[in-house]
N, C-alpha and C positions, 0 to 999 in steps of 0.2 A: 889100269885105266878103266876096265869094265866096272870094277867095284866103285870107282869114283863116279862113273856115269850113273850107275844105279842109285848111288847115294844122292846125286843131284836131282835125278828124276823123282825119287821119293820125296825130296824136299820140296820140289815144285808142286807135285801132286798134293802134298799136305797143305801147302800155302793156298793152292787153288780151292781145295775143299773148305778151307776156312773163310775165304773171301766171298765165294759164290752165295752162300746163304745171306750174308750181310747185304750184298748187292740186290738180291731178290727182295729182301725186306724194304729196301729203299726205292727201287725202281718200280716194282709191281703196283704199289698204291698209286704212284704218279700216273702210271699207264691207265689204271682203273678210273682215276679222276678225269683224265683227258677223254676217255671213252664216254663217261657220263655227260660231260660238257658237250661233246659232239652230239650225243643223243638228244639232249635238251635243245640244242640249236636246231637240229633237224625237226623236232616237234614244233618249235616256234615258227619255223619256216612253213610248216604245213598248216598252221593256224593263223597266218598273217604276219608272223615275224616280230611281234611286239607284245609287251606286257600290258595288262589293262591300265588305262590311263585314269588319273584322278579326275573326278567330276569338275567341270568348270564352275567357278563360283563368282557371283557378282549380282547384277540386277538386269532386268529384261522387261520388254514391253508386255503389259497385261491387257486383257480384253477391256475396252472402254465400257463405261456404264453410267446410267443416270443416278446421281446421288439423291437428289430431291428437286422437284420443280424444274427450273431451268439450269440447274447446276450438274455438270458432268465431270467424271474423272477420265482423263485422257493420257495419264502418265505411265510411269514405270513401276516396277515392283517395290522400289524404295523411294526414289525421287518422284514426288507427285506433281501433276500438272492438272489444272482445272479450266474448263470452258464454261463461261456463264453466257448464255445466249439471250438475245433480244431481237425484236422485229427489225431493228435498224443496224444490226451488226453485233459482234460478240467481243467479250473480254477473254483474254487468256492469261491465267496466273501461272508463272514459272514455265518457261520453255525447256527447262532442264539442260541436259548435256548437248554439246555440239553434235556428237555422233548420233544422238537419238532423234534428231529433227525428223528424219524420214518416218520413224515409228510414231512420233507424236502426230505428225501430219496424217498418217494412215489411220490412226485411232479417231481423229476428228472426222475424217471422211467416212469411216466405217459407221459412225453415228448418223450420217446423212447430212453433215454440214460441210460448207466450203471454207477452206482455210483463208481464202481471200476475203471472206466476210469478217475476219477478225479486224477490229478497228483500234483496239487498245490492248497493249501488253503490259501486265503489271508484275514485274519480278518482285519476289518477297525480299530478297537481299542479295548483296554482291559477293556471292561465292560461285565458283566455276560450275558446280553441279546444278546451279539454278539459272545462271545467265549464260552458260556456254553456248547455248543455241539461240541466244537473243538476236545476234547480228543476222543470222540466216533467216529467222522468222520475220524480222523487220523488213528485210529485203523481199521476202516472199509475199508478205501481206501489205506492206506500206503502212502498217499500223503505227500509232504513236506509242512511245515508250514512256511510262511514268513510274517513278520510284522516289522514295524519300530523298530530300536534298542531301542528307548526310551520306548517302551511298551513291549519289549521282556521279560524282567525280571519279569514284572507283570504277563504276561501270564504264565511264567514258575513256578511262586510260587502260582498260583491259585488265585491271587488277594489279598492274605492275608496282603500284605504290605499296602493296601488301606483301611483296616478295623480297627476299634478301638480295637476289641478283638483279632486281629491277626489270625482269622480263615479263611481258604480258601473260596472263593465264587464259585469256579468251580474246576474241576479236573485239576491239573497242567499239562501243556503241554510244552515239550521242543521245542523251536523254532529252526528249521533247518537252517534258514538263516535270521539273522537280517538285515534289509534293511536300506538304507540311501537315503536321499532326491535326487530325480532324477534318481534313479537306474532303469534299465530296466530288465524285466523278460520275456524271450522268450519261447514259446512253440508252436510247430506245425504251425509256420508261423504267430502267433499272438504275438504282443508285448504289454505288460502291463507296464506302467510307474508309479512308486511310487512317490507321492508328500507328503511331510511332511506338514500337516495342523493342527498343534498342538493347544491346548487350551482346547478342550473338554477332551482330555487326552494328556499326553506329547508326545505320539507317534501316534496320530491320523493320519491315512494314507488314503489319497484320491488316486484314480487311474484314469488314462486316457488310452484310446486305440482308435483304428479306426475300425469301422464295415462297411461292404459293404452290400448294398441292392439295387436291381434293377439297378445294374451297377454303383451306386454312392457310394462314401465314406462319412462316417459320423464320426465326432469326438464325442466320448462318454466319459463322466466323471462320475465316481462313487464317490460321495462326502461323506467323513467321516463327521459325525455330527459336525456342527460348532456352535451349540447352547451352550450358557453359562450354567454351571452346578449348579450355586448357591453358589460357593465358592467366597470369596472376590477377587476382581481384584487388590486391593491396600492393601499393608501390608500383603500379603499372605506368611507366612514363609515357608509353605510346597511347594508352587509353586510360587516363587517370580516373575517369568517372564511370568505369565499366561496372562496378558493383552497384552504384546508384542507378545506372541505366537498367540493369537487370531487375532491380527491385521496382522501379517505376513501371517497367514494361509489364511485370506481373500484376501490379496494381491496376493498370489500365485494362488488362484482359479480364480481371476479376470484376470490373465495373460493367462489362458488356452483357446484355441479355443474350442468352445462347440456348438454342435448341439443337442445332447441328454444328459440330466443330470438325474442322479438317486441318491437317498440319502439312508442312512441306516435306515431311518424310513419313512413310506409311507406318513404320513401327512405332512411331510416337503416339498414334491414336488407335492402334489395333485394327488397321484397315483389313488385314487378311481375315481375321475372325469375323468382322462385320460383313464382309462379302459372303462368307459361308452361310450367314444367317439370313441373307436377303431372300425374300419370297416365301419365308416360312412363318411369317407373323408381322408384327409392327416393324416399320423401317428401323433397322438397327443403328442407323446413323443419327437418329434422334436420340441424343445421349447427353442431356445436361449434367447428370450426376458424374459421368465419366470426365466431363470437362472440368468440373470442380475438383475432382480427385487428381487430375493431371496437373492443375495449377498448384494444388497443395503439395504434391510430390516435388515439383520443381522449386517451390518456395522453401521447402525444408532442405533440399539439396544446396540451395544458395546459402542459407544460414549455416549449415554444417560446414560448407567450404570456407566461409568467412571465419568461422571459429577455428578451423584447422590452420588457416594461414596466419591468423593472429597469434597462434601458438608456435609459429615457425615452420609449419608444414608446407608441402609442395602444392603447386596449382592443381586444379581439378583434373582428374584422370578417369572420369566416368567411362564405363564400358559401352561401346556400341555393339549391338547384336552382330554376330559374324555374318558375312554375306551368304545368301542362300545359294542353292545349287541351281544353275541355269538349265532350263529344259533342253534336251537334245532333239529339237524339232525344227531347227533352222533359224530360230530367233537369235538375234545378236545378244551377246553377253557383255554388259557394260561394267565399268567400275562401280564400286559399291555406294559411292556418295558419302556424305558425312552429316 
């Protein structure tokens, strides 16, 4: 019996000595990993308990400024908005996003003007990032809304006719006066001329006026976006003449006398760079050469796209600059616009 017990004991000890190193190799690394994780968790708790967040990206309110004469920028870092002042009230071009109304109002008041003195609102076109704030601004000011007749119905139905599900994209707004190409709108000695530059939308409205500064007169053009939107130019049953509209819009814009040109999106006319150059020489917004280059670039893009589609290629897929980083100073960070 004793021999048998010793033999079994030796067998157990031998088996134990074989298993323990294997368990040590398996368990010890796991224990080490758990210890490291606990240490990291403790360190995060000591520093606030979260990893650094990615910066917020989008657009935001920027400091309002006088562009030239009676023309002021009161908009966002991407979607622009312009105040044209007169002794008898003011024009507002593009109230931008619904959420941004408080910021646009603040910008106007920061310049020393009263929003209730706005008499006429001129949206450039029926997209939500340009007319989203229209209903609230109309209610706030009692101003008349004027836009090209071809976009008036879209503004009035909240853009639901442009969506697949038929849901409005913004609060519907009755247009007080549907405009026609070449129509003039007068207020307080200032004349704004409406130009149909369709393509981006069917009623895309560009505006021209004359501003005075230091005894000189300058031709100012507010360009409705002429960028192609990604819809087919050929065989488009919903907008059959979209290619012709783009071409005619460019032709109209080329015919206008221009000293200062502004667009419904800041990146389209290099607004950031021009702001940086303000005060260090001639007014950087006086830029007729830049205007001609801008039109030539868009005309080439249109012809290239038509050629591509005739060869069976896809619709326009031009790149929009990525949204900028929103400042961490309390300003609201909005969607990027289009």
